[in-house]
N, C-alpha and C positions, 0 to 999 in steps of 0.2 A: 530460264527466267530466275535469278535468283533473288531469294528474299520475297517472292511472291506471297502475300496472303490468302493465294487458296488451296495451298497445299493442306490435305487433309492427315491428321495425326489421327493416332492413338495410341495409348499409354497403357502397358498394363503393369502389375507390380506381385509377384509373386510374394512367397509368405517371407521371402529373403530380401524382399525389396527390388527383386531385380527389374529391370523395363527393357522393352523391346519397341521399336519401332516402327511402325508399319505406314504405309502409305497405298493410297487406292493407285489402279492402274492409269486413273487420268493425271495424278500428279506426277506419274512417270516422265512424261512428254514435257513437263514443266522443269522436271530436275535433270534432265540430261540436253545435250548441245546437238542439233540435230542436222545432218548434212545429204547427199543424195547421193546413193552408191551406183558409178560408174557402170559397176556390172548389173545392175538390177533397179530396171526405171521403175517398178513400183514398191521396190523396198525403201527402206532407210536405215540409215548409217548414222551411228551415232558416236563422234569423236568424245573422248573423255576431255573434261575442263577439271585442271585443277582450282581446286578452291583455295582463292587468296585472303580471303578476308577470318580472321582470329580473333572472332569476340566470342565470350561465352560466361555464364552462369559463373562456372567454374574458375574463370579469371578475379572474381569478383572474392575468392577466398584469401585468408588473411596468411594460411597456413602454407608450406611448401608442399608443392605434390609430390606422393610417395611413391614407389613403385608401384604400393596397387592400383594406381591410378585413379584416386580419390582426395579431395581434400582432407588437411588436417581436421577441420571442420567440417563434422556430417552436413552432404547436399540436400537440401529439401530435394525430395523425389520429384514433387509437382513441377519445378525447374528443371533439374537435370535429369535426361535419359539414362545416361550409363552409369550406373552405381556401382559400390565396390565387387559387387561378384561378377559384374560384367567383365568379361576379359576377351579381348582378340582371338581370330580365330588363328592368327599368325602365332601369337603367346601358348596358345590350345597346342599348337602343331610343334613346338621348338620346348615343350617340357621335359626337363632332363627325365629318361626314364621312362618316357610314353610308353606304354604298353598297346597294339594295335587290337582294336575289339573291332572283328569282322562287321558285325551290328551295328555299332557304332559309327562307325567310318560310314556303311552304307546310309544310313541315317543324313549322317550329316551332308553327304554327299548328292543325294536325293533330294532333299531341300534346296543346295546350291544349283541341283538341273533345273528345278522347278523354278526357280526364281528368275533363271536365264532365261526360259521359256516363255515364261509371262513377259517379258521384255522382248521377244521373239516374238511373240502372236503380236504385240502391238506393231513390229515391222521397224524394230528398234534395236541397235548393236550395244552391248554392256562393255566398255573396254576393261573396267576394273573387277576383274572376275580374280579377286588376289584376295588371298586369304587374310592382308590388312585392312581391307575393305570390309570385312563382315564381321560382327560382334556375336560370342557366344551367350546365352543366359540358360536360365534353369532348364535343365532336360535336353540339354545340347542344341538349343532353340539358335536358330543361325539367323541373324538380321543384318541386313545392308545398310552400311553406313557411309558410304560415300568413299572416295580415295583417301591415302593416309599420306602421299607422296607430297600435300600440299604443306604442309607443315615445316615449320623450321628446321635444316639439313644439320643445323649446331645441335641440337637437342638429342642428347644421349640414352635416352629413353623412349620408348611408345607412347608412355602414358600421357608425357607430356604434351607429344602430339595428339594422341586422342583429346586430349583435354582440351585443346587448342580447336580441333575439328569439330568434336560433339558437340562442345558450348557455341559453336558459329553456327554449325547445325541449327541448334537449338535457337538462336534467337534470330535464325532466318524463317525458323518453322518448316526448314526442308523436310523431306519426307524419303520413305523407303520401299520397298516392295516387298511382298512374300505373297504367298498362296492364298488365296479367301479362305479357307479351310483353316490357315494359322491367324488370320486377322481375327474371325470370329475368335477362337480361343484365349486371345490374347485381350480382346476387347472383356470379354465374359471375365478374365482375369483382374480387368482395373475394377470392374464394378463390385467383385467380391473382397477386394485384399487393399486398394489403393487407401480407401477411407479409414484404413486400422493401420498406415504404416507409423504415426505418430506414437499409437499406443503401446509400442512394448517397454516391456519392464526395464527397472535399471539392470537387473540379473541378464534379460537377453542382451540387452545393449554390452553387457562387459563380454559376453559369450562371442556377438559380432567383433568387436574392438579383437578380441584372441584371436579369431579366425582371420580377421583382415592383415594383423602383424603376420599370422603363419603364411597365408596367402602370399603376403608381400615378400617373405623370404625366400619363398619358394622362386616366386619372379625374379627377385634378385639372383638367386643362383643361377635360373635358365639364362639373365642376361649376362653371366660371366661366361657360360657355354657358348650363347650365341648371341652376342650383342645386335640389338634389335636397331640400332643405326645402320651397320654394315649390313645387313639380312634386310633391311628394308628398302639399302641404294643396289643391293643386287636380285630384290624381288621383280622389280621392272621388267629387268632384261629376263628373268626366268620365266615369264607370263607374256613375253611378245612371240606372236607367231613370226615362224619364217619367212611370211610374205611381206610383214609388217617390220619386220627387221632391213629387209630392201626395200621399203619406202612404200608401199600400197598400201592403200587404204584398208580400215579396217572391216571387217564382215563377219555374217554369222558364222562361219568357219572359223574365224579367228579365236572365237568364243566357245567354240568345241576345242580347239588345241588349249586354250587356257582350263577348262574342265581336267583335260588329261593331266595337265602340269599339277591341278589341284589333287586329283584320284591319285595319282605315282606319289605326293607328299603324305596324303593320309595312311599309306600302308606303308611306308617305307619311313624307318627311323635311323637317325645318326647320334655318334658319340661323342662327336665331335666337331667345329665350326668346320674344320680342313674336310673333313671327308664329307661332310654338306655340301661345300661349295665345289667343290671334286666331282661329286656324284651328280649333282644340277648340271653344274657342263658338261658332263656326258650325256645328259636325257637330249639337249639340245641336238644331238646324234640319234637319238632313238637307243643309245646304250644303257641297259638297266641294268641296276645289282644283282649278281649270283643269287644272293639269299632272296632276292625278292621274288626271282624266277622260281626257286625251287619252293618256298613257301605260299606264296601266292601267284600261280600260275593262269587261272583263270582273269586275277584283276590284271597282270601284268599284258596279256595279253589285249584286254579292254583296253585298256592305258595305250599301250602302240597302235590301237587303232584310231586310238584319237588323237595323237600326236604325229599323225601321218603329215611327212611334209609338203605333199599335194594339198591345197584346201579342195580341190573339188573330189578329192579320194576321201576325205573324212565325212564321218557320219553325218546326216541331216539331224536336228533336235528330236525330230519326231520318230527317228531308230534309234536315238538313245535311248527313247523313252519307252520306246516298246521291246528293247532288248532283253534276252534272256538273263543277262548279268544283273540289270535292276529288277526285273520281273520274277525271277525265278526263287529270290529268298523273300516275297512280297508277302506272303505269309504270316513268314516269321519276323519282318518288320512291322506289320500294322499288329501284331500281336504285343511285340515290344512296347509300340507307341501306346498301344491301350492299356497296356500295362503303365506307363509311363503317366498318361493322362490320368488314371486312376489313383496314383502315387500323387499328382497335383490333386485333383478332387481331394484327399484325403487331408493332405498339406493342408490345404484350404480351408476345410472342415475343423479342422486342429486351431488354425490359428482364429476362424470364429469362434470357435468354443472356450478359446484362451481369452480373448474380446469378452464375452457374455461374460465369464467366468469372474472376471478383471472387473466388468461393470457392477456384477451382482454383490461382488464384494463391497465396493466405494459405495452404493447403494444403501447395503445392509449396514456399514459404519453411518452413513447419514439413517439410517432408521434406527439405530441403535442411541444415537445420539440426541433424536429425537425423543425417545422413549425417555431419556433421562432425562432430557426439560421438562416432560410432561409429569412425570414422577416429582420432581422435585416445584412443577407448581401446583399441583396435586398435592404433597406435603404443606407447601407454604399456604394455599388455600384453606385446607384444614386447620393450620396454625391460629390463621388471621378468624376465621370463626370461632376457633376455641377462645381466643382472646377477646372477640366480640360478645359472645356470650357469658363472658365472665363480667365485664364490665356492663351489660343487660343486667345480670343478676345484681351488681351491685347498684345501678341506678333505680332499683324496685326499693332494693332495701334503704336505700335513700329518703326514694318517696313514701315508703311506710313509716322511718321515723318522720318525717316531715306530717305527713297525716295525724300521728300521735299526737306530735308537737300541737296541730294547728287545734284536735279534739281539747286538751288539755287549758287551750286559752279560752275554746270555747266554754267549757264549765266554767272557769274563772270570771267572764264574763256575765254568764246567766246569772249566778250566784250574786253578783252586783248589782243586775239590772233585775230580775225575777224577785218576788217576794216567796220568802221560804214557806207562808203558810196564805191557804186561797181568802181566809176569811180575811186578811188586809187588804182586798181589792175593792171594799167598799168604802174605804178612806179614800181621802184625795191627794194623797200621796202614792197609792196605790192607782188611782188613775193618772197620775203622771207617769208614774211608771210603765203603765198598758202603752203610754203615746209614746214614751220612748222607745220601749220593746217593738212597738208598729215602725217606730222612725229607723230603729236598728236593721230589720227586718228587711226593711224595702232598700236602706242603704246597703246592704249586704247583696240585697238582689240587682242593684245597681254595679256594683264593684264587679260582681259576676259577670254579667253583660258588656261591660267595659274589658276585663278582662278576658274574655272569649272572642271580642273583636281584635283584640292586642296580637292574641294569639294565631288568630287568622291571618294578620297582619303579618308578623314574625312569619308564619310558614309559607306564605306567596314570596317573603324576601328569600327565604332559606331556600326555596325550589330555583329562583332565580341564580343564586349563588353556584347549584349546583349545577345548572345547567351551564353556566360561563365556566366552572371547574371542566367539565367534562368536554365541553368545547376544546379549552386548552390543552386537556387532557391527550384527545383524539389528534390535535394539531399537531401536537411534539410526541405522538406515541412511538415514533420510531427510535426516536432520541432517549424516552424512555424506558423503553425494552432494553438498549446498551446497557443503559445505567443500571436496570435493576439485573440484568448477569453480571455486570461486570462487579457489583456490590455483593450480588449472592456469592461467586465464585473467589470473592476477596476473602482471606484468612481474616478472623477477627480476633484481635488479641484482647482475652478477657481480664486481664489484669490492670493493662496499660499504665505498668510504672516504669517512673526514668532508670535507666543504666544506674547501677550503682555508681556514683562519682565521691565517696566518701561520706560524709554526717551528712544529715537532712540540711535542706537548706532554708536558711531563717528567713522569716516575715518581720519587716518593720514598719513603722510608720501606718498608717490607718489599713495596710494591706493593700492586695490585688482586688482590682475592680472588673476583672474580666472573668466574664460567667462561661462557666464551665457547662456547654451543650449538651445537652439531651433530649431526649423524647419525652412529651409530656405523656407519654404513655407508662413511664416509667413509675410516674407515681401513682397509678393507678393498680400496676400488674405488680403481685408479689413477687419475692426475689426468686431469680432466675435457679430451677434445679436440675441435677444433672438431664432428666428427662425434656428439659425446654433448650438444651443447650444450642440445639441446630438452630433456633429463633433468634440468636442473640442479632443476625444480620437485620433484622426485620425494623427492629427499631429506628435504626439510622436512617434507611428507606424510607421508612414512613413520616419521620422527621422530616426527610428532605423534598417527599414528595409534597407534603402538605404544607410546606413552605414556598414550594417553588409554585404550587397554585392559590396561595395566599392573595398573591397580588396581579393585578393585570396590567400596570403602567404605572410611569412615573411622572407625577403630575408636578408643575409649578406652583410653589406656592408664594414665590416672591421672586421679584428681578432687587439684585444689589445695584442702585444705582450712585454713582460715585460724581463726585464733582470733578475729578481729574481723566475723566475717560477720554478726552481728546487726547491725551498724553501717549506719545505712539509707546514708551516702555513702562508698560503697564502689565507684564506676564505674572500673574501669580503660581510662584513657586510652593506656597505652602498655606495650608489652613490647619487650625488648633481649635477646639475646644475647650473651655474652663472644666475646673473640678464638679461646678454643679449643672453643666450643659446651660448657663442661660447666657452667657456670652462665646464668641469665635473673633480667632484674631486670624488678618491674612496676613503676608510679608511676599516680597517678589523682589526685580528689577527695581522698582520707582524706589530703593531704597528706604521705603517706609513700612514699619507695621500698625498696623488701623485694627481696633478692636470695638466689634459691633455685637450691640443688643437683640439678638434673634427674635425674641417675641415682639421686638418695637419693628421691625423689620417685617416679623411674618403678619403684622395685626393693621400696621397701618402704611398704605399706598401713595407714598409720597415720590413727587417728582426726583429727590436728590437724597439718600441717606448719608448722614455725615456718622461716621464714627466717633464712640464716646469717647476714646482716647488715642492719641496718631504719635508714633514714637519714629523720630528718624536717625539714620545713620549715614558715613560717608562709604560705605559698599553694599552693594547687591545682595539681599538676604538668599540664600538658598534652603533654609530650613526652618522652622520653630515649632516648638512642643511647651506646653502650657504644665505646668506643674500639678500633678493631680491631689498634691494635699495643701500646698499652698498657693493659695487661690490668686494671688498675687503676683507669680514669678511665672516668667515666659524665658525660656532657652533660646536663643537662635545662634546660627552658623551664617557665614557669610563667603564672598567669592575671594575676599584677601586673608583667608585660614582663621581669623577672629571667632572666638567661641565668645556669645557673653549672655549672661544673666539679667531680666530686666526688671524694674518693679513697676509693674501695672499702676498701681494708686499713684506716684509721682511720676512717672512718663520719662526716668533714666535708667541708667544703668546701674545695675545694683555689683555683678561680678563681670571684671573684665580678663578674659582667658586666651592668654597668645602665644600658644608654642607650636602649634602647626605653621608647616613651611609652604602648605599650598591651599589651594580650595577645599573647604570642607563642605561637605555635600549632606549630612545628616547629622541632627543632634537629637536625643532621646533620653526624658528622663524615666528615672525607674520607678514603677510601682508600689514597690514593695518599701523601698527607702526612698524619699522623695527628697534626700539629702546627694544621692548620688546620679552622675549625670557621664551620659559617654555620646564623643563624636567621631566621625571617620572622614579621612581626608585623601586628598589626590597624593600625598605624600606616602600613602601605604600604610599609615598608622592608625590604630585608634586609641583615643587619650580618654582616660576615665579620671573626671573629677569629683571633686567633693566640694559643692557651692559655700563652706564656711573655710575651707582654705584656700591658699591663695596659687598653690601651683596642683599641677596633673597627680593624682595620688597612680597611675599606673599607665603604662603604653604597652600596646600589642602591635608588633612591626611584620607586616607582612611583605611580600612581592608583587603587589599590584595595588591598584587605585582602589578604595573603597568609597563606594556608593550609598551603603545605608547600613544603621545600626540600630538594634533594638533590644529592650530588655525583657526578659521572660515576667510575665503578669505577674507570680508568684515568689520571684525570688530575684534579689541585689546582685547575686553570684551569675547568674547565668544570662549570657548576651552572642544574638547573633547577629555574623555580620554579610553583609553581602557584597561581593568585590568585583572588579572588572574582569576575573581571569575565570568569570560564567558559574562559579560556585561560592556556596552559602558556608561559612566555619562558626561552628557553636563552639563557645568557650567555656572553661568553670574559669572564673575570673582568679580563683586561689591558685590556679595552675595556668598562665596566660601562654607558656612556652609552647604548646600545640594545642591544637582544637580538639576536645573530646567526639566531637561528631563533624565529620564534612558532607556535604549535601552537594551530590553530584549528577546533574540532569539536564541543565540550560545551556543553550548553543551559543548565548552573547552575554553580554555584562548585566550580573542580578542589579539592578536598579531600587526593587525595595523587597525589605523583610517584613512581615508582621504576625506576630502570636495570636492565633484562635485562642487558644489555651495552653497551659503549661507544656502539653505534650504534642501540639500542634500548631504547626506555621505554613504560611501562604507566602511564597515568594514571586516576583513579576521581575521581567526581563525584556528585553531589545528585541527578544527572538519572537515576540507574538505571542508570549503565553503567561500564564500564571502557574505555579504547581503547588501543591498540598502536600505538605510531609508530614509524615509522622515519628515523633523521634523514637517511639520506644520501639519502633523496629530496629532501631540501630544495634549489631552488634560485632562492628570489628572498624569503629570508628570512621567506616564511610558506609555513607547511605546513598545510593543511586535510584531508588523505585521509587518515585510519589506515588502516595495514594490517589490524586487527580492529576491532569493536564488541562486547564481550563483554555478556551480557542473560541474566539469570536470576534475579538477586537482587534485594532492594528497598532503595533507599537515594534517600530524599528529605527527609531534615531532618539525618541526625546524621552524626557520622565514625564511620565503622563497620573501619577499617581495611585495609591493602593488605601483603602480602609477597610477595616473587618466591623461586624455589629450580628452578635448571635448568629453568626451561622454565614450571613450575607457580607459576598465580598464583592466592593466596589472598585471600579479602576476607568481609568479615561483613555481613551482611542484618537489615535492619530488623524481618526476620521469627523472630530470634533464632538463625538460621542461620549457618553457615559454610559458605561455597560456595570449590570449586575448580575452577579453569577450567585448558586448558592453551594457549599462545600460538598454535597451531595451530587451533584450533577455537573457536567463538564460545561454544557450548550449555559448562554445565559439566560437568564431569568427577565429581565427587564433591560430596555437600552432607551436613550434620551439624545436627541439627538439636538445641540445647540441650532440656532438661528443665526446667520451672517448676517449682521445690520450694518449698514450703514450709520455711522453715529450722529451724522451731518442730517442726510435725507430720510434714515428711517427706514430704508430699502433693502429688504434682503438682497446680499449680494453672494456668487461662487466664488468664494475664496479657500482654496485648497490648503495652503498654509497654515490656517488653524487648525487648533487639535484642543484637546481640553488638558491641563497641565495639573490638577491637584483636586484630589475629592475629601470628603471626611464624614462618617457619621456624627448624628447628633447623639451619642450615646448606644444607648442601644434600642433607640426607636427606630422608626420607618423614614425619620427624616435625614438627608444626605444634602450637604453643601457642596457646591461643583465650582470651577472656576476654570475658563481658557486660558488660550495664549493673549488672549484681547484684554483682558484682565475683566471679561462679561461673568460676575457670579451669580450664581441662580441658587434658590432655594426649593429643593426638589421631596416630594413625599410620594412612598408606593402606597398608590393606592388599589 
């Protein structure tokens, strides 16, 4: 019954990954087709059944099966039983120049006899007692694998048939039969070695591949001398007994005849195919080669006894097992087998030792890394304690200084309050002074009590803050740990100088308003000495940690309620604050620039907020930028490619610039020179403008759409450009032919670039990420290693805004959320989700198409303005 799930299989894997298949005697009955023997009513005869299912794990290999019998890709030993070193007994017999070793041949023959005897003891006849039906594994172990004749006759190699046959047997969970002793040995081998199969080192695998190739060449040479296709075709005839050839049923004697043919092949070698075919044909008539009779007379005699043409004259299986031929050299065979078993155990122990050594090496490497980490942590703890001690000493010195000041003030007060002489106490004036002194002392006592009360309340608040920060610290401990090690291992550039691109960059106008961010600890600490060189990374991490834990949420300070909220085209594309952060402007697809007073919106809760001024255009706005020096000027860009500068006080266009050929996505005023303006367009150009001149003063041509432009905060000659080709280009405007630095790292369009300071910028892309770049690391015009990559928000399609303030990075998300990062850590610090409220009913609705479209910080404060795709504008504050 093929395909039965009851077949019991054991697997073993030697140190070379050899597998042998074993089946219990009960599986044997399921494996063979049973019929009655006409000559023996109590016995059972088994007629061989060809296997016609060709399925296998080996068929799943992508590579061509080689002559070694394995796939080009290494087979999993838990899936395929026959691996590289397993070869058929037929292949082994037909090896070129095979020498005959008495003990080796007898060992193989004895195993075959015991296999057949096991079947006979169950009352069954095994027809397939042929070399092609046996696999040889390590130390000449013999395993029965079913008939090979079932394979396609079109194959030129035995291994192709072995592939389909063995794979099919595996898929059907067929079994084989061996002696119980062999079963126990193989099962033991499974337990000791199969778990270590996948742990071969790369060097061992290389040696194994070379050995496979060598064996493949040997088999190929053997196939040239003895083509397996032709041999397998003839093998069935060679191993067919005389009575079977005349049409009689197979019997136990037929198996004895086949054992005689196998014994002959074991002790007789051939130099050519013709010689083999001729000799095997003569064997049918019991004609043996002279060299066999001379060299192996005893073996030849025993072979003739097994090959007797009359079935009744052949020996019984019990006679074969008890014959002197098998029992005389038994002691030597047992000794030889014991030696082989010893070799097996030694190799298994060596494999186990190798596994343990590899495991020890890996664990030692882990221990070394852990030791290095602990050493770094210990050093960092020492450095932090040292810094803390310095700060505490400075705090004590400041306290003593304040105490001395208080004493001096007290002396002055006493001089003005108390009389210099005691005699004056009798005067009226002295009485007044005494009262005044008592009053002052009482006032001092009252102030002291109030101070203690305030200190107690302050201490309680500080404790609450510490607990809150500790809770957030532990909640994000894993992420902070990763950030710590990333910062710890990152090389710190102590100079952070811009690469030399000529003379120093000039500053004009009121200069940069961007804050160069550093740790507050830097103001306390003394200049870094050589001994403190390794502590350079601590301050940036400490600053980031403090900033990360400073706020717990984004709170809505005000909702901007507009009169045209019902307008379906109300997407806000851009936000910008004026120079003094008193007003902010909004612009979008409603073709209007609206200016609002920030404090009025924050302090007055009104049903509708009206803009201070409103300016209309014929085209949709894509971007606006307030002049950081001239408070009344706002620059805008629109979908028709027009760049305009507006006079806010008059509510009309001041300068109209029409040189772009397509939509302009971005416009930016220079902080260093307020008369300079840059714009980027879909036409692949960046235009440079001077608001006091009619036309552009420069053009940068690129090969892709320009999505964003941004001047450096301290120079009107440095410009960053974000492009649809996934790159950021940094230009020195004195040489616009090629960028002095190209930032490569995003996988989609770069939608925004913003400078954190003159050497650091943040880029946003529709690849769901923000990246932080250190321009001082540029050495070869191309920088492909960002300092940080911020992820957590969703941005794959739309422009969602980007704004920087004091190290905090705000961006929108297509989940209708605002995310706030800090430059020190890759995970979000805070987030806020816009409620999708129906403007008519006031109820919340689930609209996944809404997204936050723009964000803008109010200078370096903790207040943030954000707008979404429906025109909903909120003023948020970090608290």
